[in-house]
C-alpha positions in Angstrom: -262.1 -204.2 -102.7 -259.0 -202.1 -102.8 -258.3 -200.4 -106.1 -255.2 -201.6 -107.9 -252.7 -198.9 -108.7 -251.5 -198.6 -112.3 -247.8 -198.8 -113.2 -245.6 -195.7 -112.5 -248.4 -194.1 -110.4 -246.3 -194.1 -107.2 -242.7 -193.8 -106.0 -239.8 -192.4 -108.0 -241.4 -193.1 -111.3 -244.3 -190.7 -110.4 -242.2 -188.1 -108.5 -239.5 -187.6 -111.2 -239.6 -186.9 -114.9 -236.8 -187.0 -117.5 -235.7 -183.9 -119.3 -236.9 -185.2 -122.7 -240.5 -185.7 -121.4 -240.3 -182.2 -119.8 -239.4 -180.6 -123.1 -242.3 -182.3 -124.8 -244.7 -181.3 -122.0 -243.6 -177.7 -122.0 -243.1 -177.5 -125.8 -239.7 -175.8 -125.5 -236.3 -176.1 -127.1 -233.4 -177.2 -124.9 -231.8 -173.7 -124.7 -235.1 -172.2 -123.7 -235.7 -174.9 -121.1 -232.2 -174.4 -119.6 -232.9 -170.6 -119.5 -236.2 -170.8 -117.8 -234.8 -173.3 -115.2 -232.0 -170.9 -114.4 -234.3 -168.0 -114.0 -236.8 -169.9 -111.8 -234.1 -171.6 -109.7 -234.9 -175.2 -110.7 -232.1 -177.7 -110.9 -231.8 -181.4 -111.9 -232.3 -184.1 -109.2 -230.5 -187.3 -108.5 -233.0 -189.9 -107.4 -231.8 -193.1 -105.8 -233.7 -195.3 -108.2 -233.6 -194.2 -111.8 -236.6 -195.8 -113.4 -235.7 -194.9 -117.0 -231.9 -195.5 -116.9 -228.9 -193.9 -115.4 -227.9 -191.9 -118.5 -230.8 -189.5 -118.3 -231.3 -186.2 -116.5 -234.2 -186.2 -114.0 -236.3 -183.3 -112.6 -239.0 -183.2 -110.0 -242.4 -183.6 -111.6 -243.7 -180.8 -109.3 -241.1 -178.4 -110.6 -242.1 -179.1 -114.2 -245.8 -178.7 -113.2 -244.8 -175.4 -111.6 -243.0 -174.3 -114.8 -246.0 -175.0 -116.9 -247.8 -172.0 -115.4 -244.9 -169.5 -116.0 -245.9 -166.5 -118.2 -242.4 -166.4 -119.7 -243.1 -169.6 -121.6 -245.5 -167.8 -124.0 -242.9 -165.0 -124.4 -240.2 -167.5 -125.3 -242.5 -169.1 -127.9 -243.2 -165.7 -129.4 -239.5 -164.9 -129.6 -238.8 -168.2 -131.3 -241.5 -167.6 -133.9 -240.3 -164.0 -134.4 -236.8 -165.2 -135.1 -238.1 -167.5 -137.7 -239.8 -164.6 -139.5 -236.6 -162.6 -139.4 -234.7 -165.6 -140.9 -237.3 -166.0 -143.6 -237.2 -162.3 -144.5 -233.4 -162.4 -144.7 -233.6 -165.3 -147.1 -235.9 -163.3 -149.3 -233.6 -160.3 -149.1 -236.4 -158.1 -147.6 -234.1 -155.7 -145.6 -236.9 -153.3 -144.8 -239.0 -156.1 -143.3 -236.0 -157.4 -141.3 -235.4 -153.9 -139.8 -239.1 -153.6 -138.9 -239.1 -157.1 -137.3 -236.0 -156.3 -135.2 -237.7 -153.3 -133.8 -240.8 -155.3 -132.8 -239.0 -158.1 -131.1 -241.0 -159.3 -128.0 -239.5 -158.2 -124.7 -240.0 -159.4 -121.1 -239.0 -158.5 -117.5 -237.9 -160.6 -114.5 -239.4 -158.5 -111.8 -242.1 -161.0 -110.9 -239.5 -163.8 -110.7 -237.4 -161.8 -108.2 -240.5 -161.2 -106.0 -241.4 -164.8 -106.3 -238.0 -166.2 -105.3 -237.3 -163.7 -102.6 -240.5 -162.9 -100.6 -238.6 -160.8 -98.1 -235.7 -158.4 -98.4 -233.6 -160.3 -96.0 -233.8 -163.4 -98.3 -232.4 -161.3 -101.1 -229.5 -160.1 -99.0 -228.6 -163.7 -98.0 -228.3 -164.6 -101.7 -226.5 -161.4 -102.8 -223.0 -162.7 -102.8 -223.3 -164.6 -106.1 -225.0 -161.6 -107.7 -222.2 -159.2 -106.7 -219.5 -161.6 -107.8 -221.0 -162.0 -111.3 -221.8 -158.3 -111.8 -218.3 -157.2 -110.7 -216.8 -159.9 -113.0 -218.6 -158.8 -116.1 -217.9 -155.1 -115.3 -214.2 -155.8 -116.0 -214.6 -157.9 -119.1 -214.2 -156.5 -122.7 -217.2 -156.4 -125.1 -216.3 -159.4 -127.1 -218.6 -161.9 -128.8 -221.8 -162.4 -126.9 -220.7 -159.9 -124.2 -222.1 -156.6 -125.4 -220.9 -153.1 -124.4 -224.3 -152.2 -123.1 -224.2 -155.2 -120.7 -220.7 -154.3 -119.5 -221.7 -150.7 -118.9 -224.9 -151.7 -117.0 -222.8 -154.1 -114.7 -220.3 -151.3 -114.0 -223.1 -148.9 -113.1 -224.8 -151.4 -110.7 -221.5 -152.1 -109.1 -220.7 -148.4 -108.6 -224.2 -147.8 -107.1 -223.8 -150.6 -104.6 -220.4 -149.3 -103.6 -221.8 -145.8 -103.2 -224.3 -147.1 -100.7 -221.6 -149.0 -98.8 -219.5 -145.9 -98.6 -222.5 -143.7 -97.5 -223.7 -146.2 -94.9 -220.1 -147.0 -93.7 -220.9 -150.7 -93.6 -217.6 -152.0 -94.9 -216.0 -154.4 -92.4 -213.2 -156.4 -94.1 -210.8 -156.1 -97.1 -208.4 -158.7 -98.4 -206.2 -158.3 -101.4 -205.4 -161.6 -103.2 -204.2 -162.8 -106.6 -207.8 -163.2 -107.8 -208.8 -159.8 -106.8 -210.0 -157.8 -103.7 -212.4 -159.5 -101.3 -214.8 -157.1 -99.5 -217.3 -157.8 -96.7 -220.0 -155.4 -95.6 -222.6 -155.6 -92.9 -225.8 -154.6 -94.6 -228.8 -154.5 -92.2 -227.3 -157.3 -90.1 -226.4 -159.6 -93.0 -222.8 -160.1 -93.9 -222.3 -159.8 -97.7 -219.0 -160.9 -99.2 -218.0 -160.3 -102.8 -214.9 -160.4 -105.1 -213.8 -157.4 -107.2 -211.3 -158.4 -109.9 -208.2 -156.4 -110.4 -208.5 -153.6 -113.0 -206.3 -155.3 -115.7 -206.9 -156.0 -119.3 -208.9 -159.3 -119.3 -208.9 -161.9 -122.0 -212.1 -164.0 -121.9 -211.3 -167.8 -122.2 -212.8 -169.7 -125.1 -213.8 -172.9 -123.2 -216.6 -171.2 -121.2 -220.3 -171.4 -122.0 -221.2 -167.7 -122.0 -224.9 -168.5 -122.8 -225.3 -170.0 -119.3 -223.3 -167.2 -117.6 -225.3 -164.5 -119.4 -228.5 -166.1 -118.3 -227.4 -166.0 -114.7 -226.2 -162.4 -115.2 -229.6 -161.4 -116.6 -231.3 -162.5 -113.4 -228.6 -161.1 -111.1 -228.8 -157.7 -112.7 -232.5 -157.5 -112.0 -231.9 -158.7 -108.4 -229.1 -156.2 -107.7 -231.2 -153.4 -109.0 -234.1 -154.3 -106.7 -231.6 -154.4 -103.8 -230.0 -151.1 -104.6 -233.4 -149.4 -104.8 -234.4 -150.8 -101.4 -231.1 -149.8 -99.8 -231.2 -146.3 -101.2 -234.8 -145.8 -100.0 -233.8 -147.0 -96.5 -231.1 -144.3 -96.4 -233.4 -141.6 -97.7 -231.4 -141.2 -101.0 -232.6 -140.8 -104.5 -232.1 -143.7 -107.0 -230.4 -143.7 -109.3 -227.8 -141.4 -107.9 -226.8 -138.3 -110.1 -223.9 -138.7 -112.5 -222.0 -136.0 -110.5 -221.6 -138.5 -107.7 -219.0 -140.4 -109.8 -216.4 -137.7 -110.6 -213.3 -138.3 -112.6 -209.9 -137.9 -110.9 -207.5 -135.4 -112.4 -204.8 -137.0 -114.5 -206.4 -140.5 -114.2 -209.0 -142.5 -116.0 -210.9 -143.7 -112.9 -214.1 -142.5 -111.3 -214.2 -141.6 -107.6 -217.1 -141.5 -105.2 -218.1 -137.9 -104.4 -219.5 -137.9 -100.9 -220.7 -134.6 -99.4 -219.5 -134.0 -95.8 -222.4 -133.3 -93.5 -222.8 -133.0 -89.7 -224.3 -136.5 -89.5 -221.5 -138.2 -91.4 -220.0 -138.4 -94.8 -222.5 -139.1 -97.5 -225.8 -137.9 -99.0 -228.4 -137.3 -96.3 -232.0 -136.2 -96.1 -234.7 -135.3 -93.5 -235.9 -138.9 -93.5 -232.3 -140.1 -93.0 -231.7 -137.7 -90.1 -234.9 -138.8 -88.4 -234.2 -142.5 -88.8 -230.7 -142.6 -87.4 -230.6 -146.3 -86.7 -230.0 -146.9 -90.4 -227.2 -144.3 -90.6 -223.8 -144.2 -88.9 -222.6 -141.2 -86.9 -219.1 -139.9 -87.1 -218.8 -139.7 -83.3 -221.4 -140.4 -80.7 -221.5 -139.1 -77.1 -219.1 -141.7 -75.9 -216.4 -141.0 -78.5 -216.7 -137.2 -77.9 -216.2 -137.8 -74.2 -213.2 -139.9 -74.9 -211.7 -137.2 -77.1 -212.4 -134.6 -74.4 -210.8 -136.8 -71.7 -207.7 -137.3 -73.9 -207.4 -133.6 -74.5 -207.8 -132.8 -70.8 -205.1 -135.4 -69.9 -202.7 -133.8 -72.4 -203.3 -130.3 -71.1 -202.8 -131.4 -67.5 -199.6 -133.1 -68.4 -198.2 -130.0 -70.1 -199.2 -127.8 -67.1 -197.5 -130.3 -64.8 -194.3 -130.0 -66.7 -194.4 -126.2 -67.0 -195.4 -125.3 -63.4 -194.9 -128.5 -61.4 -192.9 -126.8 -58.7 -195.6 -124.0 -58.1 -198.5 -126.4 -58.0 -199.6 -128.3 -54.9 -198.9 -131.9 -54.5 -202.6 -132.8 -54.7 -202.9 -131.1 -58.0 -199.9 -132.9 -59.2 -201.4 -136.3 -58.2 -204.7 -135.4 -60.0 -202.7 -134.4 -63.1 -200.6 -137.6 -63.1 -203.5 -140.0 -62.6 -205.1 -139.5 -66.0 -201.7 -139.2 -67.7 -200.7 -142.6 -66.3 -203.9 -144.2 -67.5 -203.4 -142.7 -70.9 -199.6 -143.1 -71.3 -198.9 -146.3 -69.4 -195.2 -146.2 -68.5 -194.8 -142.5 -69.4 -193.7 -143.1 -73.0 -195.4 -140.3 -75.0 -195.0 -142.2 -78.3 -196.7 -145.2 -76.9 -199.7 -143.1 -76.0 -199.8 -141.7 -79.5 -200.1 -145.3 -80.8 -202.7 -146.2 -78.3 -204.7 -143.0 -79.3 -204.2 -144.0 -83.0 -205.6 -147.4 -82.2 -209.0 -146.0 -81.7 -208.9 -145.4 -77.9 -207.2 -148.7 -77.3 -209.4 -151.2 -75.5 -212.2 -153.1 -77.1 -214.9 -153.3 -74.5 -217.8 -155.6 -75.3 -220.1 -153.5 -73.2 -219.4 -150.4 -75.3 -222.3 -150.0 -77.7 -220.4 -147.4 -79.9 -217.5 -149.7 -80.8 -219.1 -150.5 -84.1 -219.6 -146.8 -84.7 -216.0 -146.0 -84.0 -214.9 -148.7 -86.4 -217.2 -147.4 -89.1 -215.6 -144.0 -88.7 -212.0 -145.2 -88.4 -210.6 -142.6 -90.8 -212.9 -139.7 -89.7 -211.0 -136.5 -89.8 -208.2 -138.0 -91.9 -207.3 -136.6 -95.3 -205.5 -138.9 -97.7 -203.5 -138.1 -100.9 -203.4 -141.0 -103.3 -200.5 -141.2 -105.6 -201.2 -142.0 -109.3 -199.2 -145.3 -109.0 -201.6 -146.6 -106.3 -205.0 -148.3 -107.0 -206.9 -145.0 -106.7 -210.4 -146.3 -107.3 -210.1 -149.1 -104.7 -208.5 -146.9 -102.0 -211.1 -144.1 -102.7 -213.9 -146.5 -102.0 -212.3 -148.1 -98.9 -211.2 -144.8 -97.3 -214.6 -143.1 -97.8 -216.4 -146.1 -96.5 -214.7 -145.4 -93.1 -215.2 -141.7 -93.1 -212.0 -140.4 -94.6 -211.4 -137.8 -97.3 -209.4 -138.3 -100.5 -207.3 -135.9 -102.5 -205.9 -136.7 -105.9 -204.5 -133.4 -107.1 -200.8 -133.5 -106.4 -200.1 -129.8 -107.1 -202.7 -128.7 -104.5 -201.7 -131.4 -102.0 -198.1 -130.1 -101.7 -199.1 -127.2 -99.5 -202.6 -128.3 -98.5 -203.3 -127.8 -94.8 -204.9 -130.6 -92.8 -203.4 -133.4 -95.0 -202.6 -136.4 -92.7 -201.6 -139.3 -94.9 -199.8 -139.6 -98.2 -200.3 -143.0 -99.9 -197.3 -143.9 -102.0 -196.3 -147.1 -103.8 -192.7 -146.2 -104.6 -189.4 -147.1 -102.9 -188.8 -143.4 -101.9 -190.6 -140.1 -101.9 -190.1 -138.0 -105.0 -189.4 -134.3 -104.4 -189.5 -132.6 -101.1 -191.2 -134.5 -98.3 -193.6 -132.9 -95.8 -192.8 -133.4 -92.1 -196.4 -133.0 -91.0 -197.7 -135.9 -93.2 -197.3 -139.6 -92.7 -196.1 -141.4 -95.9 -197.5 -144.9 -96.0 -197.9 -147.8 -98.5 -201.4 -148.9 -99.6 -201.3 -152.0 -97.4 -201.6 -149.8 -94.3 -205.1 -148.9 -95.2 -206.3 -152.5 -95.7 -204.5 -153.8 -92.6 -205.9 -151.0 -90.4 -209.5 -151.7 -91.6 -209.1 -155.4 -90.8 -207.6 -154.7 -87.4 -210.2 -152.1 -86.5 -207.5 -149.6 -85.4 -205.0 -147.3 -87.1 -201.8 -149.3 -87.0 -198.3 -147.7 -86.5 -197.2 -146.1 -89.8 -193.5 -147.0 -89.2 -194.1 -150.5 -90.6 -195.5 -149.2 -93.8 -193.1 -146.3 -94.7 -192.0 -146.1 -98.3 -189.3 -148.7 -99.1 -189.9 -150.6 -95.8 -190.3 -154.4 -95.6 -194.0 -154.8 -95.2 -195.5 -157.1 -92.5 -197.7 -160.0 -93.7 -201.1 -159.1 -95.1 -203.2 -161.3 -92.9 -206.6 -162.6 -94.1 -209.5 -161.4 -92.0 -211.6 -164.3 -93.1 -209.5 -166.8 -91.1 -210.6 -167.3 -87.5 -208.1 -167.9 -84.6 -210.1 -170.9 -83.4 -207.9 -173.2 -85.5 -205.1 -172.9 -82.9 -202.5 -171.0 -84.9 -202.2 -167.2 -84.5 -199.5 -165.3 -86.5 -197.0 -163.2 -84.6 -198.2 -160.0 -86.3 -201.8 -160.8 -85.2 -200.6 -161.0 -81.6 -198.9 -157.6 -82.1 -202.2 -156.1 -83.4 -204.1 -157.6 -80.4 -201.7 -155.9 -78.1 -202.2 -152.5 -79.8 -206.0 -152.9 -79.5 -205.6 -153.7 -75.8 -203.5 -150.5 -75.3 -200.2 -152.2 -74.3 -197.9 -149.2 -73.4 -194.7 -151.3 -74.2 -195.7 -151.6 -77.8 -193.9 -148.5 -78.8 -190.5 -149.8 -77.6 -191.0 -152.9 -79.7 -192.1 -150.8 -82.6 -188.8 -148.8 -82.4 -186.8 -152.0 -82.1 -188.5 -153.5 -85.2 -188.0 -150.3 -87.1 -184.3 -150.2 -86.2 -184.0 -153.9 -87.2 -185.4 -153.1 -90.6 -183.0 -150.2 -91.0 -180.0 -152.4 -90.0 -181.4 -155.1 -92.3 -181.3 -152.6 -95.1 -177.7 -151.4 -94.2 -176.5 -155.0 -93.8 -178.0 -155.7 -97.2 -176.1 -152.8 -98.7 -172.9 -153.9 -96.9 -173.4 -157.4 -98.1 -173.9 -156.2 -101.6 -170.8 -154.0 -101.3 -168.7 -156.9 -99.9 -169.9 -159.1 -102.7 -168.9 -156.6 -105.3 -165.4 -156.2 -103.6 -165.0 -160.0 -103.5 -165.9 -160.2 -107.2 -163.3 -157.5 -108.0 -160.7 -159.4 -105.9 -161.5 -162.6 -107.7 -161.2 -160.9 -111.1 -157.8 -159.4 -110.0 -156.6 -162.9 -108.9 -157.7 -164.3 -112.2 -155.8 -161.6 -114.1 -152.7 -162.3 -112.0 -152.9 -166.0 -112.7 -153.3 -165.4 -116.4 -150.2 -163.1 -116.3 -148.2 -165.7 -114.5 -149.2 -168.4 -117.0 -148.2 -166.1 -119.9 -144.8 -165.4 -118.2 -144.1 -169.1 -117.8 -145.0 -169.8 -121.4 -142.8 -167.0 -122.6 -139.8 -168.3 -120.5 -140.3 -171.8 -122.0 -140.4 -170.4 -125.5 -137.2 -168.5 -124.9 -135.4 -171.6 -123.6 -136.5 -173.6 -126.7 -135.2 -170.8 -129.0 -131.8 -170.7 -127.2 -131.4 -174.4 -127.5 -132.2 -174.4 -131.2 -129.6 -171.6 -131.8 -126.9 -173.6 -130.0 
């Protein structure tokens, strides 16, 4: 005969358990239960049939059974008992005992939970977005209330260490500046990691946020990010934690810059293991990029020789000299060829295996001076992530040889400008990274009307493509007519500025004329009133 099942032994009643019953089974308080659930990654469920009412919170019975074997439960019980002892000693005014009990507070680590939740390193990279967002957020908050200064400093150190790895590995792909902050995306071992770094302003924490819950998440994310940083540093052959000399303070500013040592294999700290294992490191220029540079130089020299001694050379030599110059310069416009060369050798061939390497080292060989009015720390991280060098000492940079770009965020250049340096606004750096090429600097000159800062996280599959994005695509394809349009747009901006000045001047003249007309009208009215008064006085006398 079939055995009869008891009530609530099957179905939703057996698979789910309410939060009250879970607290009784685990012998935990509600704050400790929430904390252990966050750390273990266990969340409430919503069963279709709620056997004990719709106003209760349900969990899977297997999850609660899984929590019952967690070693942290005993530690939480010991901490709760220890706090009771401290409260009792304070009530008896036993200050010496209180001091001793505070020193012997039970501690714990979350290392075993990180290994349990992420069996492989790739699983940890897939879940790294939330950890980076939370750590960068608390690194910008003030130490107020439950947010301690030690916690803020630890978050700032973890964020700097991760950014240092991104800069050394040249894995930064996208940057977008928004109102909330700066969005970054890096390609770390084949996984795309996106995070948000808030603007470096004075933050005021809101009062309607439960910081207990956020600090519990932050506690786990700090441990996870430390695990990831250690693994990434070891894969690059670097020591962890990095020495304090890596983060140097810029002269005249209160920010810390990344100090990357330039080596033949790239910009960053290297070791023997890193040199042997080159698939994890990026090279400033592979064989293909060096061949492209040599071909460009040979084309330029042949073109110069053709101009100097074109009559003395044979026709065959002239044809051989013109062939590469036409390929390089298109319609013969020298400025257009410079833009195409600035665009990272123009074409984006899918068959070229070193395209990603060229994009990683987009600013290789370029030296930037960052003005004190610019976001120095952000630009330093972004430029060095793509192989560039950064200078912050304005006195030395005035006559420094090899300086290529001067980043300025003012309407005009102060002092005497250098003719061998391109003066640009900070947006040029971000737009060039997103485009994968060095864009023309004429759009970003000081005081110019900037083009739209397009988001790199929006795909063109939606059907709409902005006009400036089409312009960037033509630059990447090496369109030789792009320089003529660039000059036209630049002249348009200049005329726009002149027209604006003329309009402003005309408006001022019109205002002056109106004021003069008003004064004339007032004088006429006063004259009429005087004449009427005189007539009245004459009549009275008569």
